[in-house]
SEGUDO-910392 format. One line per 10 residues: number of its first residue (from 1); their letters; for each residue z, y, x of N, C-alpha, C. Coordinates in steps of 0.02 Angstrom, whole numbers, plus 50000, padded with zeros to 5 digits. Each point is the difference from the previous one (the first is absolute). Layout:
// SEGUDO-910392
NUM) A) Z,Y,X,Z,Y,X,Z,Y,X ~ ...
//
This chain:
// SEGUDO-910392
1) MNKAIMMGRV) 51905,58561,51567,50013,50092,49961,49931,50011,50013 ~ 49985,50030,49937,49923,50015,50006,50006,50101,49992 ~ 49954,50004,50022,49996,50064,50030,49936,50036,49978 ~ 49990,50060,49955,49957,50045,49976,49992,50047,50046 ~ 49949,50048,50028,49998,50061,50007,49949,50031,49972 ~ 50038,50069,49959,49942,50022,49972,49988,50082,50024 ~ 49941,50030,49975,50008,50076,50001,49973,50017,49950 ~ 50036,50050,49964,49987,50043,49934,50021,50043,49978 ~ 50000,50025,49927,50033,50077,49990,50041,49978,49936 ~ 50059,50046,50020,50057,49998,49967,49987,50014,49922
11) TKDIELVRTT) 49985,49963,49932,49977,50030,49935,50052,50056,49959 ~ 50067,49992,50031,50051,50061,49985,50049,50011,50030 ~ 50042,50057,49988,50076,50015,50056,50039,49939,50003 ~ 50009,49979,50038,50071,49932,49987,50063,50058,50005 ~ 50030,49928,49928,50070,50031,49999,50039,49949,50014 ~ 50059,49998,50035,50056,49998,50025,50052,49958,49948 ~ 50008,49930,49988,50028,49986,49953,50061,49963,50054 ~ 50053,49980,49947,50069,49974,50038,50021,49927,49928 ~ 50008,49937,50047,50033,49943,49951,50062,50016,49996 ~ 50012,49968,49951,50078,49997,49962,50038,49991,50054
21) GGTNYCRFTL) 49977,49963,50060,50059,49983,50053,49977,50036,50038 ~ 49960,50068,49997,49998,50057,50070,49955,49999,50039 ~ 49946,49952,50007,49951,49996,50049,49917,50060,49976 ~ 50015,50012,50032,49926,50038,49986,49946,49970,50019 ~ 49927,50022,49947,49956,49973,50000,49942,50040,49964 ~ 49942,49995,50002,49935,50057,49990,49953,49937,49992 ~ 49952,50016,49922,49955,49942,49988,49929,50073,49988 ~ 49953,49970,50039,49949,50033,49971,49932,49980,50012 ~ 49937,50023,49994,49948,49954,50005,49955,50048,50046 ~ 49964,49935,50043,49954,50047,50043,49939,49971,49991
31) AVQTGYGDNK) 49955,50038,49982,49925,50007,49987,49944,49980,50061 ~ 49989,49940,50007,49946,49990,50070,49938,49994,49981 ~ 49964,50050,50042,49935,49978,49988,49945,49960,50046 ~ 49974,49942,49961,49957,49964,50042,49936,50011,49993 ~ 49944,49985,50048,49934,50002,49980,49956,50067,50032 ~ 49938,49997,49961,49961,50069,50035,49950,50005,49982 ~ 49976,50055,49980,49933,50033,49947,50023,49998,49934 ~ 49957,49945,49962,50017,49986,49930,50040,49942,50007 ~ 50015,49944,50034,50034,49966,49985,50094,50009,50016 ~ 50009,50077,50004,50072,50020,50008,50056,49981,49947
41) KVHWFKMIAW) 50040,49967,50001,50057,49979,49957,50054,50022,50013 ~ 50045,50002,49969,50083,50033,50004,50042,49928,49965 ~ 50028,50004,50047,50074,49937,49991,50069,50041,49987 ~ 50034,49987,49949,50078,50024,49993,50023,49941,50030 ~ 50061,50006,50042,50039,49967,50015,50061,50028,49992 ~ 50074,49962,49976,50057,50025,49972,50018,50012,50061 ~ 50072,50022,50039,50027,49986,50050,50089,50043,49990 ~ 50044,49966,50054,50056,49994,49982,50042,50028,50063 ~ 50020,50047,50010,50051,50016,50068,50072,50012,49992 ~ 50026,49971,50032,50079,49993,49992,50047,50039,50074
51) QKTAEIMSDH) 50070,50016,49950,50011,50040,50071,49976,50050,50018 ~ 50036,50003,50082,49936,50078,50020,49942,50007,50030 ~ 49991,49946,49966,49910,50020,49996,49966,50030,49928 ~ 50058,49973,49953,49976,50036,49934,50031,50046,50003 ~ 50048,50043,50046,50017,50058,49992,49960,50053,50029 ~ 49981,49967,50084,49962,50043,50010,49923,50011,49965 ~ 49975,49941,49971,49946,50012,49974,49993,50038,49937 ~ 50072,50008,49961,49999,50050,49956,50008,50077,49998 ~ 50021,49994,50057,50010,50081,50030,49932,50028,50034 ~ 49951,49956,50010,49922,50026,50038,49965,49983,49991
61) VKKGAEILVE) 49973,49929,49945,49953,49977,49982,49967,50036,49931 ~ 49960,50038,50007,49976,50016,49926,49932,49990,49973 ~ 49989,50022,49925,49935,49973,49969,49942,50023,50069 ~ 49961,49960,49985,49925,49980,50023,50019,50003,50089 ~ 50058,49976,50028,49992,49998,50080,49985,49931,50013 ~ 49954,49992,50058,50000,49950,50025,50026,49976,50049 ~ 50020,49930,49979,50056,49980,50059,49983,49920,50029 ~ 49999,49964,50049,49993,49937,50014,50062,49960,49990 ~ 49999,49960,49975,50068,49944,49984,49996,49933,50030 ~ 50057,49984,50038,50013,49918,50008,50040,49988,49935
71) SEPTMNSYTD) 49968,49932,49975,50056,50009,49961,49997,49903,49990 ~ 50033,49969,49942,50019,49938,49977,50006,49991,49950 ~ 49920,49948,49950,50006,49995,49929,50060,49943,49989 ~ 50010,50028,49944,50051,49967,49961,49996,49980,49928 ~ 50010,49951,49965,49955,49968,49929,50059,50010,49960 ~ 49993,50042,49962,50056,49997,49930,49994,49973,49932 ~ 50025,49983,49962,49993,49962,49970,50046,50008,49946 ~ 49992,50018,49935,50052,49996,49934,49971,49975,49948 ~ 50052,49983,49944,49979,49993,49927,50016,50057,49943 ~ 49947,50027,49981,50006,50051,49959,50062,49964,49933
81) KDGKKHENVE) 49991,50039,49925,50047,50008,49956,49955,49935,49970 ~ 49928,50000,49991,49967,49939,49965,49996,49943,50034 ~ 50035,50001,50064,49987,49933,50012,49941,49999,50060 ~ 49953,50052,50005,49944,49962,50034,50033,50032,50101 ~ 49958,49967,50025,50028,49996,50086,49956,50065,50033 ~ 50040,50042,50036,49935,50031,50036,50022,49999,50062 ~ 49957,50017,50042,50005,49991,50064,49967,50060,50046 ~ 50023,50044,50051,49960,50060,50037,50019,49985,50071 ~ 49964,50038,50019,50006,49982,50087,50032,50073,50041 ~ 50040,50011,50027,50031,50079,50034,50006,49986,50061
91) FRVITWEFTH) 49964,50075,50031,50010,49992,50075,50065,50029,50032 ~ 50048,49963,50038,50060,50037,50016,49987,50025,50095 ~ 50006,50074,49988,49999,50034,50047,50026,49989,50064 ~ 49966,49983,50058,50029,49988,50066,49989,50040,50030 ~ 49963,50052,50026,49994,50052,50027,49935,50045,49956 ~ 49994,50042,50034,49961,50045,49974,49985,50062,50023 ~ 49940,50053,50011,49982,50065,50029,49947,50027,49963 ~ 49995,50064,50027,49956,50051,49981,49915,49989,50019 ~ 49947,50003,49973,49954,49994,50056,49955,50078,50005 ~ 50020,50026,49945,49951,50081,50021,50042,50051,50002
101) GKAPDIPNLD) 49989,50023,50058,50006,50063,49999,50088,50006,50041 ~ 50013,50061,49993,50078,49997,50027,50052,49979,49945 ~ 50034,49944,50004,50056,49993,49965,50048,50044,49994 ~ 50043,50007,49936,50050,50033,49993,50055,49983,50060 ~ 50064,50061,50024,50041,49972,50037,50043,49959,49984 ~ 49990,49934,50036,50050,49928,49960,50044,49995,50045 ~ 50051,50000,49997,50053,49983,50033,49986,49897,50031 ~ 50037,49978,50065,50006,49951,50024,50064,49977,49962 ~ 49964,49933,49983,50074,49947,49944,50057,50019,50029 ~ 50012,49993,50078,50065,50009,50057,50015,50067,49992
111) EVKEEPKRKG) 49962,50050,49971,50018,50056,49990,50038,50034,49930 ~ 49989,49960,49948,50024,50027,49950,50062,50004,50001 ~ 50046,50049,49978,50061,50020,49964,49999,50002,49929 ~ 50051,49981,49974,50007,50023,49934,50048,50073,50012 ~ 50007,50043,50027,50028,50048,50006,49951,50054,49983 ~ 50010,50042,49966,49939,50061,49995,50024,50053,50048 ~ 49944,50028,50033,50006,50060,50049,50025,50054,49974 ~ 50045,50029,50029,50010,50069,49978,49946,50061,50032 ~ 49999,50050,49957,49983,50064,50039,50034,50047,50000 ~ 49965,50009,50058,50041,50071,50027,50012,49971,50076
121) RPPKNPPPQP) 50058,50049,50031,49991,49988,50075,50077,49926,50008 ~ 49941,49958,50051,50050,49957,50028,50047,50023,50016 ~ 50079,49946,50003,50073,50028,50034,50002,50003,50079 ~ 50029,50044,50019,50019,50003,50055,49997,49952,50043 ~ 50065,49965,49978,50008,49919,50037,49980,49955,49949 ~ 49938,49984,50009,49984,49920,49959,50019,49952,50012 ~ 50039,49958,49956,50031,49961,50036,49951,49941,50033 ~ 50027,49941,50058,49948,49960,50051,49960,49961,49942 ~ 49945,49985,50004,49942,49957,49969,50044,49915,50028 ~ 50002,49957,49949,49982,49956,50024,49942,49948,50023
131) KPAPAPSGPP) 50021,49975,50065,49938,49990,50031,49963,49919,49946 ~ 49939,50020,50000,49968,49917,49969,50006,49930,50004 ~ 50010,49960,49982,50011,49931,50010,49936,49984,50052 ~ 50019,49936,50024,49931,49998,50038,49966,49955,49949 ~ 49924,49988,50023,49936,49976,49939,50022,49937,50013 ~ 49994,49965,49943,50022,49911,50016,49915,49971,50024 ~ 50038,49939,50049,49938,49977,50011,49963,49944,49954 ~ 49923,49985,50024,49973,49937,49944,49985,50061,49950 ~ 49945,49960,49947,49993,50027,49935,50013,50018,49969 ~ 49991,50057,49953,50061,50031,49944,50006,49936,49944
141) IIPPPPEDPD) 50041,50013,49975,50037,49968,49941,50013,50043,49939 ~ 49928,49972,49956,49988,50009,49954,50043,49985,49948 ~ 50041,50046,49950,50047,49962,49950,49956,49985,49952 ~ 49997,49937,49964,49991,49983,49926,49999,50043,49950 ~ 49949,50022,49955,50012,50051,49941,50051,49958,49962 ~ 50080,50064,49966,50028,49963,49939,49972,49956,49966 ~ 50031,49955,49977,50010,49950,49931,49930,49966,50015 ~ 49996,49954,50066,49926,49973,50010,50038,49915,50042 ~ 49997,49946,49942,50018,49970,49983,49973,49948,50060 ~ 49940,49997,50018,49958,49967,50037,50018,50019,50094
151) WMSIPDNIDD) 50026,50055,49997,50034,50031,50075,50039,49921,50036 ~ 49982,49989,50042,50054,49958,50056,49994,50033,50081 ~ 50055,50004,50025,50010,50035,50063,49995,49915,50046 ~ 49949,50009,50052,50011,49941,50057,50043,50034,50066 ~ 50042,49962,50019,50033,50023,50044,49960,50009,50070 ~ 50005,50035,50060,49966,50010,50059,50003,49935,50056 ~ 50036,49959,49972,50035,49953,50042,49969,49926,49982 ~ 49935,50007,49962,49989,49916,49981,49933,50002,50020 ~ 49974,50032,50043,49935,49981,50010,49976,49936,50042 ~ 50037,49956,50010,49996,49937,50012,49997,49957,49949
161) ELPFA) 50021,50015,49949,50007,49960,49936,49927,50015,49941 ~ 49960,50052,50029,49951,50023,49944,49950,49929,50025 ~ 49946,49990,49966,49939,49972,49993,49937,50027,50045 ~ 50036,50059,49994,49937,50037,50026,50012,50043,50049 ~ 49956,49999,50073,50036,50046,50024,49954,50019,50061
//
């Protein structure tokens, strides 16, 4: 797995989009500055976030926000109507965070609920809240982006069969 860690500014407000299968995602450009003095350069990177990450980013990250992104590069290729082949690199967001100032009030992913909050007084006898499920042990499992034909799941119990360990 390859990783890229970049700090830069978002070039426009992030817009949430939904696939035909109902999965949320967002695409945005991250402007990353390198060098100093007369040698300053700006590089523009295409980024994509999926599911809850995309939902939270589209709600809270606005044009000009400086963020730190851990991502995975993916190579995309397509052939246009004239038969010319095109390739580009896009970075899939794994994790991200604000780098400067006070970040907006962003909920924990485990606390995000689909129900809108009611205004006014709370009920006299609120219903009991379910207890949260225990946190899973081991490293988190990051699902692949949908429609990725190159993704392959490797079972946890085959450590002895791998040539590198």
